[in-house]
VMD Tcl script that draws the C-alpha trace (Angstrom):
set ca {
  {61.81 0.68 6.96}
  {60.37 4.26 6.86}
  {58.42 3.47 3.68}
  {56.61 0.63 5.39}
  {55.28 2.94 8.11}
  {54.08 5.50 5.57}
  {52.11 2.75 3.83}
  {50.48 1.74 7.12}
  {49.61 5.37 7.92}
  {48.01 5.80 4.49}
  {45.97 2.60 4.96}
  {44.79 3.79 8.37}
  {43.86 7.23 6.96}
  {41.98 5.64 4.08}
  {40.10 3.34 6.45}
  {39.14 6.25 8.71}
  {37.88 8.25 5.70}
  {35.78 5.32 4.51}
  {34.22 4.88 7.96}
  {33.40 8.59 8.21}
  {31.72 8.51 4.79}
  {29.61 5.52 5.75}
  {28.71 7.11 9.08}
  {27.35 10.22 7.35}
  {25.14 8.03 5.15}
  {23.83 6.09 8.14}
  {22.93 9.25 10.08}
  {20.67 10.83 7.46}
  {17.40 12.18 8.83}
  {14.02 11.39 7.33}
  {10.72 13.21 7.05}
  {8.13 14.55 4.65}
  {8.83 17.10 1.94}
  {6.50 19.36 0.00}
  {7.22 22.12 -2.50}
  {6.43 25.76 -3.16}
  {6.06 27.60 -6.45}
  {8.25 30.47 -7.68}
  {8.95 33.26 -7.34}
  {11.34 32.34 -4.55}
  {11.87 34.74 -1.68}
  {15.57 35.47 -2.10}
  {18.13 35.59 -4.87}
  {19.79 32.23 -4.10}
  {18.82 30.48 -7.30}
  {16.18 27.83 -7.61}
  {17.62 25.09 -5.38}
  {16.29 26.47 -2.09}
  {14.12 25.32 0.80}
  {12.24 26.43 3.84}
  {12.32 24.27 6.95}
  {9.84 23.65 9.75}
  {10.43 24.06 13.47}
  {12.04 20.60 13.52}
  {15.08 21.98 11.65}
  {14.81 25.77 12.00}
  {16.64 25.92 15.38}
  {15.83 29.59 16.04}
  {17.17 30.62 12.63}
  {20.47 28.74 12.86}
  {19.39 26.57 9.91}
  {19.32 29.58 7.60}
  {22.12 29.25 5.05}
  {22.67 25.56 5.79}
  {22.67 23.13 2.85}
  {20.99 19.73 2.75}
  {21.28 16.86 0.28}
  {17.74 15.52 -0.16}
  {16.69 12.19 -1.67}
  {13.17 10.88 -2.31}
  {12.39 7.62 -0.48}
  {8.77 7.19 -1.58}
  {5.31 8.64 -1.62}
  {3.61 9.99 1.47}
  {0.15 9.68 -0.09}
  {-1.57 7.72 -2.86}
  {0.80 8.76 -5.69}
  {2.43 5.65 -7.20}
  {6.19 5.72 -7.78}
  {6.88 9.44 -7.21}
  {10.69 9.18 -6.92}
  {13.06 9.83 -9.82}
  {15.66 7.03 -9.91}
  {17.50 7.86 -6.70}
  {18.31 11.43 -7.77}
  {19.39 13.86 -5.08}
  {19.09 17.62 -4.81}
  {21.28 19.94 -2.76}
  {19.26 22.84 -1.39}
  {20.10 25.89 0.69}
  {17.79 26.86 3.54}
  {16.59 30.42 2.92}
  {13.24 30.48 4.69}
  {11.16 29.33 7.63}
  {8.14 27.12 6.96}
  {5.52 28.42 9.41}
  {3.16 26.33 11.50}
  {0.87 24.34 9.26}
  {3.70 23.40 6.91}
  {2.92 19.95 5.52}
  {6.55 18.76 5.62}
  {9.71 19.04 7.61}
  {11.33 20.55 4.52}
  {9.56 22.71 1.95}
  {11.54 22.48 -1.31}
  {11.44 24.85 -4.23}
  {9.46 23.27 -7.06}
  {12.69 23.01 -9.07}
  {14.43 21.03 -6.30}
  {11.37 18.84 -5.72}
  {11.12 18.13 -9.47}
  {14.75 16.99 -9.46}
  {13.99 14.14 -7.07}
  {10.27 13.43 -7.54}
  {7.19 13.98 -9.65}
  {5.50 17.21 -8.46}
  {2.10 15.55 -9.01}
  {2.89 13.49 -5.88}
  {2.61 16.69 -3.80}
  {4.19 15.22 -0.69}
  {6.97 12.65 -0.40}
  {9.09 10.89 2.18}
  {12.70 12.05 2.01}
  {16.09 11.42 3.49}
  {18.32 14.43 4.07}
  {21.71 15.23 5.55}
}
mol new
graphics top color blue
foreach p $ca { graphics top sphere $p radius 0.5 }
foreach p [lrange $ca 0 end-1] q [lrange $ca 1 end] { graphics top cylinder $p $q radius 0.2 }
display resetview
């Protein structure tokens, strides 16, 4: 009889995990992304980003990581996205007023998800 309850608990745990995974996908934010050229400001590698006021949160965003995916072009560039690729970036900088996107990716990160010739893209990030 004890084995039956363990099986039910495992099924419930698995179901809860699946729901949480789907919830995180549903709650991804969207916005525009641009890129900046090296050299990058800090020694965190080449998968870094700066964020605008929308994400900066008085510096609390610094050190936070985002998974970014290209959704499409934000200008005339045809088909800028690279096959659903994602890039995980670490926020290391603030993108001052006048920033063209909500997230300013390193050129390396941008190139992972889109053609840099596009210049600006629509992204999903979480």
